[in-house]
N, C-alpha and C positions, 0 to 999 in steps of 0.2 A: 504493498499498500504506499510505501515513499515514495514513489514515482506519482501516484495518482491521488494521492491525498485521504481519499476513504474509497467505501466500498461503490459507493456512487460513480465515484474519478472512473476506477477501475472499469465498472460496467461501460459506462460511456465511454472510453477508451476501445474498447473491444467491440463497441457497436459501432463507432464510428469508421472503424478500419475496416470492418466488414460491408459496410453501407458506402463505403465511399467510388467500389465502381459502378455502383448502380446510380449515383451522384452524377459521377462524370456523364456515363450514358445520358441521364435526363438533361444536362447541360449542353453538350458539344457532341451527343453521338450519333448513330444512324435510327432508322427508324426500328422498332415501332416507339422508344423512347425518346429521340430525339428531339429538338425544336423544329424542325423540317416535317415531323410528320403531323398530316391536319387534326385538329382537334378533337373530333368524332371519332379517331382512332387509337389517338395520344392518352386520353383520359381511362378505355379500357388498359391500354400496356401499361401505364403507370402504376393503376390498382394491384395490376396482377403482379406485375415486378414487386411489391410492398407485401402482398400476400405471400408471394414463392418466398421475400424474404423472410417473414417472420413464420413461415413452417419450418424453414431451414435454420432460424435462430430464434426458434421458440421460446426456449430460458431463459435468455438473452433481452430478451424482448420483452418479455412480461416483467423481469427483474427490471428493468430500465423503465417502462413506463408507471410501473410501482412506485418510481424515485420523486414523481412528478407530486408528492400530497397525495396520493392512491388516485391521482388521474393525469394520464399522460398530456392533456390538453398544457399543461406549464412547464412541458421539455423544450428546449431548441429544436429539436430532431419532429417535433410534431408543426411547428410553427413552419419549419421548410416544406415538409409536405403538405401542408395545409396553403401554403402560399404557393407553391409550384404548382399545386390542382384547379385551385381559384383563379390563376391565370389563364391555365389552359380551357378551364368551363367558360369565360370571359370569352372567350372568344368563340363561341358558337353563339349562331343566331337564338336571340331571344330568350339567350339567357341572362335574368335580371337578379338573381341569388345567389351567384357561384358563390359566397361566400360560405352562405348557409350550405348550399350542395356538397363544399367541399369535406364541411363536418360533417353531415350524413354522409357520405360516401366513405371515407375514414373510420365514420364509427365502425361499418363492415368490415373492417380488417384490423379493428383491435386485437391487442395481440391476448388479450384475456377471453375474448372471443374465439380466435383462432386457436385456443388452446382446450377451451370449450371444448369446440365441435369436433377438433381430433381426438382429443383423450377420452373425452366423455360420450359424444355422440357417435364415434366410431366413424367419421366422413373421412375419407379417403383424399388426398391431394387434388386427383383429377376433379373429383364431385365439385369440391370447394372451388377450384378455380371454374368449374362450368356455371356453378351456382351464380358465382360472383359476376360473372359476365352476362349472365341473363336480368341480373338486379342491373347492372348499369347500363344494361339495354332497355331496361323499362324506366329507369331514371331520366335517362336523355333522350327518351320521346320513342325508342327505337324498336321498342315492341309492344 
């Protein structure tokens, strides 16, 4: 803990190091995460990438989300995801509530929910990804 200050600092450092490749892909990468991707395709790609990240690093994500006063909304990584998703949603025609919609969509990939669905509900990765994609399509009006 000397190099990280406390448990939260260690968890954050591990989380950030594993999240960095996704952030780079979102900032400057090719399709489907990169900025050149049309917003209607990019929104599901961003959320799918976040879901897969949380599936792959479930215990780390649950621990980190619990460091924001038992709420993920106080964490810097949440602000980054929310801002990124909000900005992409705002590019969709007719979307006037991009901020709220970003919060609602991010709630669908909360680490504690992902953990619950995989551990207690025994949902597979493929089923979670398919259900998330269908949900996003409904929210965006495609279904």
